[in-house]
N, C-alpha and C positions, 0 to 999 in steps of 0.2 A: 718512842712512835716520834719522829720526825715530821712537822707537818711541811705540807705546802712544797713539796720536791716536784721540781721541774724537768731536771738534769740531774742522768747517774752524778757526774763529776760532785756535786752538792754534797748529793748523799755520801759519794767517797770522803770528801773533807771531811763532812760532821764523824761520820762515821770511825775516821782515824782518830779526831780529838773525842768521842766519846772512849775507845778502847784507849788512848793512851790515861785517861783520869780515870776510867777503872779502873786500869794497872795501877797506878800511884795510890788508888783506894788500898785494893787489894793487900799490895805490899806493904803500905802502912800499917792496915788493920790485922796484917797477916791472917783473913778469912777470906778462902776462894769465893766469890758470888757470881754465881750461874745469872748472865744477865743476856737478852737478845736486842739487835737494833733494827727497828723497820719505821717503815713510814705510811703516812695517808695519804693516797691516792683521790686530790682533791682538783688536779688541776688536769683538764683535758689532756695536755701533751703530756704527763706523766701517765697517763691510764693509754698515751698512744706508744709512749717509749718504757713501758713494764715490764718486759722483758728483759732490756737491759737494765733498767735498775734494779730487778729481782737478783742479780747476781752480785749486787752489795745488799741487799734490805734478808735479813732472816724472816720476815712476813712483810705482809701488808694489809690495810685497813682502807675500805673503802667511803670517801665523803660523799654518799651519794648528793644530797643537798646542795654540795659546794660545787661538785660535780653537774650538776642541773643549771644550777645557777649561772656559774662560766659558759657551759656550753651552750644555753641559750641566750647569756646577756639580760637575764632578769632576777631581781632581787625578792625572794621569798617575801620578804617584810612591805616590799612596795607594789608585788603583784597582785595581790587583792585588790587593788585599785583599778586594773583593767581585765584579769587573766578570765573571769568568768564572762566574757563578753566573746575575749577570745575562743575559748569554749563555745559561746554560743555562735558563731560566726564559722565554726569550723576550719580557723586556723591552728587550734590543739585539740584534737580529739578528746583530752583530757586533761585537767590538772595535773601539769607534769611533777608538782612536788607532794601528789597524794597516790600515786599509782605502784603499785606490786613495781619488784624491781623484774620480775617475768613480764612486765607488762611494758617495760620500757622502749622496746625493739623504734616503736612509731618515732624514737628521738633522734632516727639516725636514719631512716627512710624517707 
């Protein structure tokens, strides 16, 4: 799994490298090994263009904490200093790092 991909071309290049190295190892060792190449969708841009990245990736994993941090421009490590006040004042209806996946619709509304 390749982290932090934002462009399909990045994954294309890295997939080519991975496939090349895997083929070398398979040839050298004389043993075929099944493998898959995927990416973690952690960058908002990757989420927006996931359909194009999917043409290269065998699978996706979604980094919801990283997506939340990058989308809102806040770090969960530092947010504790102000997040309660944001919720109290109605800026955020709830802590974005503590909501379930099904409750995240307010992040984009």
